[in-house]
C-alpha beads as a LAMMPS data file, in Angstrom:
LAMMPS data file: protein, C-alpha beads

420 atoms
419 bonds

1 atom types
1 bond types

-500.0 500.0 xlo xhi
-500.0 500.0 ylo yhi
-500.0 500.0 zlo zhi

Masses

1 110.0

Atoms # bond

1 1 1 -55.200 392.865 -277.170
2 1 1 -56.554 392.957 -273.402
3 1 1 -59.710 394.653 -274.680
4 1 1 -60.277 391.866 -277.017
5 1 1 -59.597 389.016 -274.437
6 1 1 -62.089 391.176 -272.051
7 1 1 -64.634 391.216 -274.585
8 1 1 -64.548 387.428 -275.602
9 1 1 -64.806 386.711 -271.875
10 1 1 -67.774 388.890 -271.489
11 1 1 -69.440 387.374 -274.357
12 1 1 -68.516 383.933 -273.510
13 1 1 -70.070 384.467 -270.009
14 1 1 -72.960 385.993 -271.386
15 1 1 -73.779 383.238 -273.762
16 1 1 -72.971 380.947 -271.172
17 1 1 -75.518 382.522 -268.800
18 1 1 -77.920 382.702 -271.849
19 1 1 -77.871 379.351 -272.409
20 1 1 -78.567 378.042 -268.973
21 1 1 -81.756 380.403 -268.706
22 1 1 -82.829 378.884 -271.902
23 1 1 -81.982 375.154 -271.038
24 1 1 -84.832 372.657 -270.536
25 1 1 -85.542 372.505 -266.997
26 1 1 -84.047 369.612 -264.615
27 1 1 -87.097 369.359 -262.685
28 1 1 -89.421 367.754 -265.420
29 1 1 -92.622 370.135 -265.817
30 1 1 -95.985 368.531 -265.528
31 1 1 -97.559 371.029 -267.538
32 1 1 -96.203 371.804 -271.431
33 1 1 -93.996 374.716 -271.065
34 1 1 -94.371 377.915 -272.967
35 1 1 -90.918 377.294 -275.055
36 1 1 -89.593 375.747 -278.112
37 1 1 -89.804 372.165 -277.907
38 1 1 -88.286 369.298 -280.271
39 1 1 -91.033 366.793 -281.757
40 1 1 -90.173 363.846 -279.299
41 1 1 -91.011 366.823 -276.275
42 1 1 -94.146 367.708 -277.697
43 1 1 -95.260 364.236 -278.152
44 1 1 -94.383 363.790 -274.405
45 1 1 -96.708 366.309 -273.326
46 1 1 -99.699 366.075 -276.484
47 1 1 -100.025 362.488 -276.653
48 1 1 -99.662 361.098 -273.030
49 1 1 -101.548 361.548 -269.946
50 1 1 -98.926 362.508 -268.079
51 1 1 -95.337 363.394 -268.890
52 1 1 -94.033 360.567 -267.129
53 1 1 -94.882 356.932 -266.740
54 1 1 -95.656 357.178 -263.063
55 1 1 -98.364 360.139 -263.706
56 1 1 -99.998 358.868 -267.137
57 1 1 -103.582 357.638 -265.946
58 1 1 -103.262 355.303 -269.181
59 1 1 -99.631 353.291 -268.161
60 1 1 -99.796 350.466 -265.846
61 1 1 -97.786 347.143 -265.333
62 1 1 -99.981 344.196 -265.377
63 1 1 -100.076 341.084 -262.117
64 1 1 -101.260 338.041 -262.890
65 1 1 -102.867 335.492 -260.354
66 1 1 -103.889 331.602 -260.983
67 1 1 -107.843 331.202 -260.865
68 1 1 -109.575 328.642 -258.500
69 1 1 -112.544 326.619 -259.391
70 1 1 -111.668 325.324 -262.829
71 1 1 -110.665 321.837 -264.015
72 1 1 -108.683 321.249 -267.173
73 1 1 -108.448 317.526 -266.955
74 1 1 -104.891 317.605 -265.856
75 1 1 -103.936 319.853 -269.011
76 1 1 -103.954 316.976 -271.262
77 1 1 -105.683 319.516 -274.342
78 1 1 -109.082 317.791 -274.025
79 1 1 -110.492 321.221 -271.914
80 1 1 -110.165 324.535 -272.700
81 1 1 -111.578 327.732 -271.862
82 1 1 -110.670 331.029 -273.454
83 1 1 -111.755 334.335 -274.960
84 1 1 -113.071 335.809 -271.791
85 1 1 -115.819 338.426 -271.725
86 1 1 -116.132 341.462 -269.871
87 1 1 -116.420 340.999 -266.284
88 1 1 -120.422 342.347 -265.106
89 1 1 -121.401 342.401 -261.280
90 1 1 -125.278 341.094 -261.049
91 1 1 -126.903 339.677 -258.177
92 1 1 -124.306 340.386 -255.785
93 1 1 -121.778 338.378 -257.918
94 1 1 -119.581 338.610 -260.843
95 1 1 -120.416 336.778 -264.362
96 1 1 -118.112 335.988 -267.163
97 1 1 -118.666 334.142 -270.181
98 1 1 -115.979 332.120 -272.377
99 1 1 -115.019 330.042 -275.124
100 1 1 -115.423 326.351 -273.556
101 1 1 -114.046 323.347 -275.599
102 1 1 -114.148 319.631 -274.041
103 1 1 -113.347 317.127 -276.602
104 1 1 -112.177 313.789 -276.664
105 1 1 -108.824 314.742 -278.213
106 1 1 -106.692 318.066 -278.371
107 1 1 -107.021 320.100 -281.597
108 1 1 -104.941 318.662 -284.570
109 1 1 -104.127 322.078 -285.695
110 1 1 -105.416 324.539 -288.554
111 1 1 -102.702 323.143 -290.763
112 1 1 -103.949 319.644 -290.485
113 1 1 -107.630 320.778 -290.751
114 1 1 -108.721 317.955 -292.866
115 1 1 -108.233 315.500 -290.214
116 1 1 -111.124 317.018 -288.220
117 1 1 -114.154 315.540 -288.082
118 1 1 -117.658 315.893 -285.833
119 1 1 -115.250 315.048 -282.117
120 1 1 -111.875 316.067 -283.373
121 1 1 -111.410 319.908 -283.151
122 1 1 -109.187 321.492 -285.892
123 1 1 -108.341 324.940 -283.303
124 1 1 -108.299 325.170 -280.004
125 1 1 -111.753 327.048 -280.361
126 1 1 -113.243 324.389 -282.913
127 1 1 -116.532 322.483 -281.276
128 1 1 -116.875 324.821 -278.609
129 1 1 -120.009 326.250 -276.743
130 1 1 -120.342 329.299 -274.492
131 1 1 -120.343 328.594 -270.685
132 1 1 -120.606 331.142 -268.027
133 1 1 -119.255 331.164 -264.093
134 1 1 -119.845 333.392 -261.093
135 1 1 -118.047 334.644 -258.321
136 1 1 -118.125 336.190 -255.514
137 1 1 -114.492 337.740 -254.892
138 1 1 -112.976 337.487 -258.659
139 1 1 -110.450 334.806 -257.637
140 1 1 -112.284 331.838 -257.078
141 1 1 -114.848 330.893 -259.533
142 1 1 -117.944 328.392 -259.799
143 1 1 -118.660 327.126 -263.352
144 1 1 -122.525 327.265 -264.077
145 1 1 -122.304 325.311 -267.360
146 1 1 -123.630 326.226 -270.938
147 1 1 -125.004 329.096 -271.585
148 1 1 -125.371 329.212 -275.535
149 1 1 -124.865 325.906 -277.330
150 1 1 -123.946 325.503 -280.670
151 1 1 -127.339 324.832 -282.572
152 1 1 -128.561 322.169 -284.701
153 1 1 -127.154 322.024 -288.580
154 1 1 -127.592 324.135 -290.519
155 1 1 -128.181 327.473 -288.408
156 1 1 -125.460 329.907 -288.261
157 1 1 -122.801 328.523 -285.561
158 1 1 -123.838 324.890 -285.616
159 1 1 -120.214 323.983 -285.610
160 1 1 -118.435 326.300 -282.887
161 1 1 -119.784 329.476 -280.893
162 1 1 -116.801 331.242 -279.663
163 1 1 -115.121 334.510 -278.134
164 1 1 -118.397 336.125 -276.991
165 1 1 -119.080 339.530 -275.008
166 1 1 -121.775 340.685 -272.796
167 1 1 -123.797 343.646 -273.180
168 1 1 -126.834 345.005 -270.710
169 1 1 -129.442 347.207 -272.468
170 1 1 -132.919 348.287 -271.336
171 1 1 -132.762 345.491 -268.329
172 1 1 -132.033 342.781 -270.937
173 1 1 -128.630 341.067 -271.342
174 1 1 -127.195 340.182 -275.031
175 1 1 -124.141 338.257 -275.933
176 1 1 -122.564 338.316 -279.198
177 1 1 -120.416 335.728 -280.500
178 1 1 -118.231 334.363 -283.335
179 1 1 -120.405 331.684 -285.437
180 1 1 -118.543 328.690 -287.318
181 1 1 -120.640 327.065 -289.755
182 1 1 -117.381 325.130 -290.985
183 1 1 -113.933 324.033 -289.049
184 1 1 -111.837 326.433 -288.326
185 1 1 -109.298 326.504 -291.499
186 1 1 -111.424 325.020 -293.876
187 1 1 -111.572 328.766 -296.017
188 1 1 -107.775 329.142 -294.917
189 1 1 -108.656 330.812 -291.738
190 1 1 -111.556 331.659 -289.318
191 1 1 -114.526 332.365 -291.298
192 1 1 -117.086 333.583 -288.975
193 1 1 -119.478 336.381 -288.777
194 1 1 -121.215 337.452 -285.534
195 1 1 -124.396 335.830 -284.002
196 1 1 -125.854 337.074 -280.519
197 1 1 -128.251 335.586 -278.297
198 1 1 -130.403 337.702 -275.622
199 1 1 -132.026 336.927 -272.176
200 1 1 -133.981 338.689 -269.123
201 1 1 -131.503 337.361 -266.770
202 1 1 -127.609 336.711 -266.775
203 1 1 -128.232 333.059 -265.765
204 1 1 -130.498 332.817 -269.038
205 1 1 -132.303 331.013 -270.703
206 1 1 -130.862 332.505 -273.737
207 1 1 -132.313 332.751 -276.983
208 1 1 -130.556 332.821 -280.334
209 1 1 -131.297 335.166 -282.844
210 1 1 -130.826 333.106 -285.757
211 1 1 -129.352 334.891 -288.123
212 1 1 -126.155 336.807 -288.587
213 1 1 -126.248 340.224 -286.521
214 1 1 -122.857 341.494 -288.160
215 1 1 -122.152 339.575 -291.425
216 1 1 -118.968 339.423 -292.896
217 1 1 -117.669 342.013 -295.278
218 1 1 -118.296 342.129 -299.068
219 1 1 -115.820 340.260 -301.361
220 1 1 -112.185 341.966 -301.430
221 1 1 -112.533 344.121 -298.186
222 1 1 -110.689 343.474 -295.143
223 1 1 -113.302 341.895 -293.345
224 1 1 -114.579 339.445 -296.151
225 1 1 -113.956 336.412 -293.776
226 1 1 -114.213 337.085 -290.238
227 1 1 -115.521 339.554 -287.833
228 1 1 -113.960 338.429 -284.592
229 1 1 -113.963 339.330 -280.956
230 1 1 -117.289 341.267 -280.897
231 1 1 -117.246 343.913 -278.450
232 1 1 -120.197 345.948 -277.269
233 1 1 -120.186 349.214 -275.059
234 1 1 -123.188 351.804 -274.853
235 1 1 -122.223 355.731 -275.945
236 1 1 -124.035 358.501 -277.300
237 1 1 -127.188 355.868 -277.095
238 1 1 -126.389 353.481 -279.307
239 1 1 -124.002 350.198 -279.321
240 1 1 -120.736 350.675 -280.454
241 1 1 -119.172 347.383 -280.746
242 1 1 -115.838 346.870 -281.564
243 1 1 -114.222 344.194 -283.547
244 1 1 -111.013 342.518 -285.210
245 1 1 -110.625 340.953 -288.410
246 1 1 -107.839 338.678 -290.075
247 1 1 -106.447 339.782 -293.563
248 1 1 -103.894 340.376 -295.966
249 1 1 -102.497 336.785 -295.987
250 1 1 -101.666 336.260 -299.597
251 1 1 -98.768 335.167 -301.296
252 1 1 -97.159 333.562 -298.438
253 1 1 -97.544 336.891 -296.337
254 1 1 -98.598 336.622 -292.693
255 1 1 -102.274 337.683 -291.254
256 1 1 -102.634 341.485 -290.745
257 1 1 -105.197 341.844 -287.856
258 1 1 -106.531 345.573 -287.410
259 1 1 -109.952 346.373 -285.267
260 1 1 -113.218 347.744 -286.410
261 1 1 -116.327 349.372 -285.343
262 1 1 -120.075 348.567 -285.895
263 1 1 -122.773 351.021 -284.754
264 1 1 -126.640 349.955 -283.954
265 1 1 -129.424 351.791 -282.368
266 1 1 -130.625 348.441 -281.353
267 1 1 -128.949 345.315 -279.863
268 1 1 -130.532 342.980 -282.836
269 1 1 -128.996 345.551 -285.561
270 1 1 -129.008 346.786 -288.174
271 1 1 -125.391 347.496 -287.673
272 1 1 -123.582 349.991 -289.580
273 1 1 -119.729 349.664 -290.131
274 1 1 -117.979 352.961 -289.801
275 1 1 -116.790 354.279 -292.763
276 1 1 -113.076 355.051 -291.342
277 1 1 -112.753 350.971 -290.921
278 1 1 -110.265 349.842 -289.708
279 1 1 -109.961 352.249 -287.194
280 1 1 -107.115 350.595 -284.956
281 1 1 -104.377 349.388 -287.269
282 1 1 -102.672 347.204 -284.606
283 1 1 -104.032 344.594 -282.069
284 1 1 -105.454 341.230 -281.620
285 1 1 -108.346 340.504 -279.212
286 1 1 -110.374 343.650 -278.073
287 1 1 -110.162 345.124 -275.007
288 1 1 -111.727 348.501 -274.491
289 1 1 -113.527 350.634 -271.560
290 1 1 -114.767 353.994 -271.502
291 1 1 -111.933 356.748 -269.902
292 1 1 -112.955 360.044 -269.337
293 1 1 -114.851 361.538 -272.462
294 1 1 -113.716 358.505 -274.863
295 1 1 -112.560 355.339 -274.609
296 1 1 -109.465 353.396 -274.219
297 1 1 -108.291 350.259 -275.677
298 1 1 -105.464 347.671 -275.440
299 1 1 -103.415 346.907 -278.974
300 1 1 -102.829 343.529 -278.073
301 1 1 -99.674 341.505 -279.801
302 1 1 -100.088 342.247 -283.576
303 1 1 -99.242 345.073 -285.769
304 1 1 -96.664 348.500 -285.991
305 1 1 -98.402 349.735 -282.484
306 1 1 -98.841 346.058 -280.741
307 1 1 -98.501 346.194 -276.701
308 1 1 -99.474 350.084 -276.367
309 1 1 -102.790 351.166 -275.094
310 1 1 -104.788 353.911 -277.194
311 1 1 -107.461 356.410 -276.619
312 1 1 -109.773 358.013 -278.626
313 1 1 -111.862 360.995 -277.305
314 1 1 -114.038 360.653 -280.183
315 1 1 -114.443 356.880 -280.118
316 1 1 -113.287 356.401 -283.527
317 1 1 -109.766 358.052 -284.015
318 1 1 -107.027 355.941 -281.728
319 1 1 -103.376 357.376 -280.515
320 1 1 -100.896 355.455 -278.599
321 1 1 -101.421 357.003 -274.988
322 1 1 -98.732 354.445 -273.191
323 1 1 -96.378 351.532 -274.402
324 1 1 -96.737 348.515 -271.645
325 1 1 -95.519 345.414 -270.925
326 1 1 -96.662 341.874 -270.328
327 1 1 -100.531 342.819 -271.679
328 1 1 -103.417 340.438 -271.302
329 1 1 -103.331 338.530 -274.070
330 1 1 -107.254 338.188 -274.334
331 1 1 -108.647 340.557 -271.696
332 1 1 -112.303 340.847 -270.355
333 1 1 -112.203 343.288 -267.704
334 1 1 -114.358 344.539 -265.183
335 1 1 -115.936 347.679 -266.589
336 1 1 -118.576 348.911 -263.977
337 1 1 -119.547 351.602 -266.560
338 1 1 -119.515 349.797 -270.012
339 1 1 -123.144 350.041 -270.283
340 1 1 -124.094 353.646 -268.388
341 1 1 -123.696 355.725 -271.599
342 1 1 -121.173 357.638 -269.091
343 1 1 -119.273 360.795 -270.394
344 1 1 -116.595 360.583 -267.402
345 1 1 -115.406 356.761 -268.092
346 1 1 -113.387 355.711 -264.418
347 1 1 -111.311 353.317 -266.007
348 1 1 -110.471 349.617 -265.177
349 1 1 -108.321 347.683 -262.085
350 1 1 -108.656 344.084 -262.944
351 1 1 -110.148 341.374 -265.568
352 1 1 -109.746 338.049 -266.461
353 1 1 -107.815 336.945 -269.562
354 1 1 -106.361 333.605 -270.782
355 1 1 -102.874 332.105 -271.209
356 1 1 -102.422 329.887 -274.288
357 1 1 -100.748 326.266 -274.382
358 1 1 -99.806 326.776 -270.508
359 1 1 -97.982 323.263 -270.873
360 1 1 -95.814 324.814 -274.196
361 1 1 -96.772 320.838 -275.759
362 1 1 -98.658 321.570 -278.890
363 1 1 -99.671 318.087 -278.486
364 1 1 -101.780 318.892 -275.440
365 1 1 -102.786 322.618 -276.684
366 1 1 -105.363 324.033 -274.696
367 1 1 -106.271 327.774 -272.823
368 1 1 -106.462 328.717 -269.210
369 1 1 -108.418 331.501 -267.472
370 1 1 -106.136 333.680 -265.447
371 1 1 -106.902 336.851 -263.470
372 1 1 -105.051 340.194 -264.248
373 1 1 -105.064 343.186 -262.045
374 1 1 -103.624 346.756 -263.369
375 1 1 -104.114 350.318 -262.381
376 1 1 -105.689 352.170 -265.412
377 1 1 -108.273 353.699 -263.325
378 1 1 -109.038 357.730 -262.438
379 1 1 -109.772 356.538 -258.727
380 1 1 -106.845 354.667 -258.198
381 1 1 -103.340 355.782 -257.533
382 1 1 -101.193 352.427 -257.211
383 1 1 -97.206 353.771 -258.054
384 1 1 -96.399 349.717 -257.295
385 1 1 -98.427 349.099 -260.652
386 1 1 -96.687 352.142 -262.558
387 1 1 -93.431 350.791 -262.281
388 1 1 -91.183 350.369 -265.297
389 1 1 -88.014 348.889 -266.715
390 1 1 -88.794 345.348 -264.789
391 1 1 -85.991 342.874 -266.268
392 1 1 -86.724 339.609 -267.385
393 1 1 -85.253 336.511 -265.636
394 1 1 -81.487 335.396 -267.343
395 1 1 -83.423 331.802 -268.286
396 1 1 -86.339 333.717 -270.371
397 1 1 -83.625 335.493 -272.439
398 1 1 -81.950 332.094 -273.123
399 1 1 -85.240 330.869 -274.436
400 1 1 -85.342 333.251 -277.278
401 1 1 -81.822 332.159 -278.570
402 1 1 -80.774 331.824 -282.122
403 1 1 -81.840 328.820 -284.040
404 1 1 -79.836 326.387 -286.108
405 1 1 -80.520 328.016 -289.361
406 1 1 -79.875 331.454 -287.872
407 1 1 -76.802 330.438 -286.056
408 1 1 -75.437 328.769 -289.351
409 1 1 -76.180 332.391 -291.070
410 1 1 -73.927 334.200 -288.352
411 1 1 -71.192 331.715 -288.466
412 1 1 -70.812 332.418 -292.165
413 1 1 -70.859 335.965 -291.607
414 1 1 -67.853 335.560 -289.108
415 1 1 -66.024 332.983 -291.593
416 1 1 -66.557 335.979 -294.789
417 1 1 -64.820 338.281 -292.609
418 1 1 -61.854 335.904 -291.731
419 1 1 -61.553 335.360 -295.510
420 1 1 -61.359 338.699 -296.385

Bonds

1 1 1 2
2 1 2 3
3 1 3 4
4 1 4 5
5 1 5 6
6 1 6 7
7 1 7 8
8 1 8 9
9 1 9 10
10 1 10 11
11 1 11 12
12 1 12 13
13 1 13 14
14 1 14 15
15 1 15 16
16 1 16 17
17 1 17 18
18 1 18 19
19 1 19 20
20 1 20 21
21 1 21 22
22 1 22 23
23 1 23 24
24 1 24 25
25 1 25 26
26 1 26 27
27 1 27 28
28 1 28 29
29 1 29 30
30 1 30 31
31 1 31 32
32 1 32 33
33 1 33 34
34 1 34 35
35 1 35 36
36 1 36 37
37 1 37 38
38 1 38 39
39 1 39 40
40 1 40 41
41 1 41 42
42 1 42 43
43 1 43 44
44 1 44 45
45 1 45 46
46 1 46 47
47 1 47 48
48 1 48 49
49 1 49 50
50 1 50 51
51 1 51 52
52 1 52 53
53 1 53 54
54 1 54 55
55 1 55 56
56 1 56 57
57 1 57 58
58 1 58 59
59 1 59 60
60 1 60 61
61 1 61 62
62 1 62 63
63 1 63 64
64 1 64 65
65 1 65 66
66 1 66 67
67 1 67 68
68 1 68 69
69 1 69 70
70 1 70 71
71 1 71 72
72 1 72 73
73 1 73 74
74 1 74 75
75 1 75 76
76 1 76 77
77 1 77 78
78 1 78 79
79 1 79 80
80 1 80 81
81 1 81 82
82 1 82 83
83 1 83 84
84 1 84 85
85 1 85 86
86 1 86 87
87 1 87 88
88 1 88 89
89 1 89 90
90 1 90 91
91 1 91 92
92 1 92 93
93 1 93 94
94 1 94 95
95 1 95 96
96 1 96 97
97 1 97 98
98 1 98 99
99 1 99 100
100 1 100 101
101 1 101 102
102 1 102 103
103 1 103 104
104 1 104 105
105 1 105 106
106 1 106 107
107 1 107 108
108 1 108 109
109 1 109 110
110 1 110 111
111 1 111 112
112 1 112 113
113 1 113 114
114 1 114 115
115 1 115 116
116 1 116 117
117 1 117 118
118 1 118 119
119 1 119 120
120 1 120 121
121 1 121 122
122 1 122 123
123 1 123 124
124 1 124 125
125 1 125 126
126 1 126 127
127 1 127 128
128 1 128 129
129 1 129 130
130 1 130 131
131 1 131 132
132 1 132 133
133 1 133 134
134 1 134 135
135 1 135 136
136 1 136 137
137 1 137 138
138 1 138 139
139 1 139 140
140 1 140 141
141 1 141 142
142 1 142 143
143 1 143 144
144 1 144 145
145 1 145 146
146 1 146 147
147 1 147 148
148 1 148 149
149 1 149 150
150 1 150 151
151 1 151 152
152 1 152 153
153 1 153 154
154 1 154 155
155 1 155 156
156 1 156 157
157 1 157 158
158 1 158 159
159 1 159 160
160 1 160 161
161 1 161 162
162 1 162 163
163 1 163 164
164 1 164 165
165 1 165 166
166 1 166 167
167 1 167 168
168 1 168 169
169 1 169 170
170 1 170 171
171 1 171 172
172 1 172 173
173 1 173 174
174 1 174 175
175 1 175 176
176 1 176 177
177 1 177 178
178 1 178 179
179 1 179 180
180 1 180 181
181 1 181 182
182 1 182 183
183 1 183 184
184 1 184 185
185 1 185 186
186 1 186 187
187 1 187 188
188 1 188 189
189 1 189 190
190 1 190 191
191 1 191 192
192 1 192 193
193 1 193 194
194 1 194 195
195 1 195 196
196 1 196 197
197 1 197 198
198 1 198 199
199 1 199 200
200 1 200 201
201 1 201 202
202 1 202 203
203 1 203 204
204 1 204 205
205 1 205 206
206 1 206 207
207 1 207 208
208 1 208 209
209 1 209 210
210 1 210 211
211 1 211 212
212 1 212 213
213 1 213 214
214 1 214 215
215 1 215 216
216 1 216 217
217 1 217 218
218 1 218 219
219 1 219 220
220 1 220 221
221 1 221 222
222 1 222 223
223 1 223 224
224 1 224 225
225 1 225 226
226 1 226 227
227 1 227 228
228 1 228 229
229 1 229 230
230 1 230 231
231 1 231 232
232 1 232 233
233 1 233 234
234 1 234 235
235 1 235 236
236 1 236 237
237 1 237 238
238 1 238 239
239 1 239 240
240 1 240 241
241 1 241 242
242 1 242 243
243 1 243 244
244 1 244 245
245 1 245 246
246 1 246 247
247 1 247 248
248 1 248 249
249 1 249 250
250 1 250 251
251 1 251 252
252 1 252 253
253 1 253 254
254 1 254 255
255 1 255 256
256 1 256 257
257 1 257 258
258 1 258 259
259 1 259 260
260 1 260 261
261 1 261 262
262 1 262 263
263 1 263 264
264 1 264 265
265 1 265 266
266 1 266 267
267 1 267 268
268 1 268 269
269 1 269 270
270 1 270 271
271 1 271 272
272 1 272 273
273 1 273 274
274 1 274 275
275 1 275 276
276 1 276 277
277 1 277 278
278 1 278 279
279 1 279 280
280 1 280 281
281 1 281 282
282 1 282 283
283 1 283 284
284 1 284 285
285 1 285 286
286 1 286 287
287 1 287 288
288 1 288 289
289 1 289 290
290 1 290 291
291 1 291 292
292 1 292 293
293 1 293 294
294 1 294 295
295 1 295 296
296 1 296 297
297 1 297 298
298 1 298 299
299 1 299 300
300 1 300 301
301 1 301 302
302 1 302 303
303 1 303 304
304 1 304 305
305 1 305 306
306 1 306 307
307 1 307 308
308 1 308 309
309 1 309 310
310 1 310 311
311 1 311 312
312 1 312 313
313 1 313 314
314 1 314 315
315 1 315 316
316 1 316 317
317 1 317 318
318 1 318 319
319 1 319 320
320 1 320 321
321 1 321 322
322 1 322 323
323 1 323 324
324 1 324 325
325 1 325 326
326 1 326 327
327 1 327 328
328 1 328 329
329 1 329 330
330 1 330 331
331 1 331 332
332 1 332 333
333 1 333 334
334 1 334 335
335 1 335 336
336 1 336 337
337 1 337 338
338 1 338 339
339 1 339 340
340 1 340 341
341 1 341 342
342 1 342 343
343 1 343 344
344 1 344 345
345 1 345 346
346 1 346 347
347 1 347 348
348 1 348 349
349 1 349 350
350 1 350 351
351 1 351 352
352 1 352 353
353 1 353 354
354 1 354 355
355 1 355 356
356 1 356 357
357 1 357 358
358 1 358 359
359 1 359 360
360 1 360 361
361 1 361 362
362 1 362 363
363 1 363 364
364 1 364 365
365 1 365 366
366 1 366 367
367 1 367 368
368 1 368 369
369 1 369 370
370 1 370 371
371 1 371 372
372 1 372 373
373 1 373 374
374 1 374 375
375 1 375 376
376 1 376 377
377 1 377 378
378 1 378 379
379 1 379 380
380 1 380 381
381 1 381 382
382 1 382 383
383 1 383 384
384 1 384 385
385 1 385 386
386 1 386 387
387 1 387 388
388 1 388 389
389 1 389 390
390 1 390 391
391 1 391 392
392 1 392 393
393 1 393 394
394 1 394 395
395 1 395 396
396 1 396 397
397 1 397 398
398 1 398 399
399 1 399 400
400 1 400 401
401 1 401 402
402 1 402 403
403 1 403 404
404 1 404 405
405 1 405 406
406 1 406 407
407 1 407 408
408 1 408 409
409 1 409 410
410 1 410 411
411 1 411 412
412 1 412 413
413 1 413 414
414 1 414 415
415 1 415 416
416 1 416 417
417 1 417 418
418 1 418 419
419 1 419 420
């Protein structure tokens, strides 16, 4: 008996020692360890640029600052600035372009599109022109006025020109934008192709191309009604233009929003849509920047992979690189190497976004521009930007309480339990 007990104790000690030697280490390895790993641990090393958020170059917090220099007419809904372009630096100052609406009244809303006319907008981006502003420091801006006005009817974009982005190519400048030839909502949504204007200077004058540069897709295709948020970057000597489309709104179902890619050798086209479109399954407005060999993208607000930053080394096949909080709603970052055809993208640290309906009063619906800062740069290590688990204020949580119908359902469930 004593021998059996001794043997069992010896085996127990052996297996305890063996288990401790083979256990995953207390100090998290920075490099993937050479040992069997669970699916979760494999993802942690294979999918992300660091095993913890603090060392992941594509993880960040976002900080926001109110901009100086823009007037919104007392926030009464008659002036709106939204959907900023990338920021560029030229002539010793920063430039940005954006959708600018100034109408006698605030938008009536897409559900009431039939009430819109030549002076009453249906949506916040209806009856808009493209304006631009300049800044010495990125915080205080001076509005310079209209860059691309709505053309005369029946030219493409006569109803509204919106959601622009900038390309610099061989010494010239190109603004791509959504071109509306009807009020948003007339066809059940935003029916708009992409148009382009070009100039020899970021100050203009801008010459419209006068025809669609990226048309809507064929009937029945995912992008048959809209090519939104055109966003050009130079890669492999070509223009890679990323965009978003709304689709799938049938039989009472809500819109699905995904991203596509169109590629051209010349800024005026022809653009060829990528055969794998849509190439991102989530995201609202487009925000991308070269990063290392590939490109990083924000998946903003919509879809199964919303609120993530994604990465594609081949510029097409995106994978989740981080999950973030308080992402810019429509980020236009300062991307110093957006047009250099870099093979070593350095990332971003700031940009301009927009914030919708700041008064929370839909009768005064408009959008304001704000600045965001972050650390998504290989040249910066700001650990304050890498903080996580930020707790919202108690009052904010209570704003997201149950509505009356949901409360009634919960009460009925409790009543049924008591009756049983």
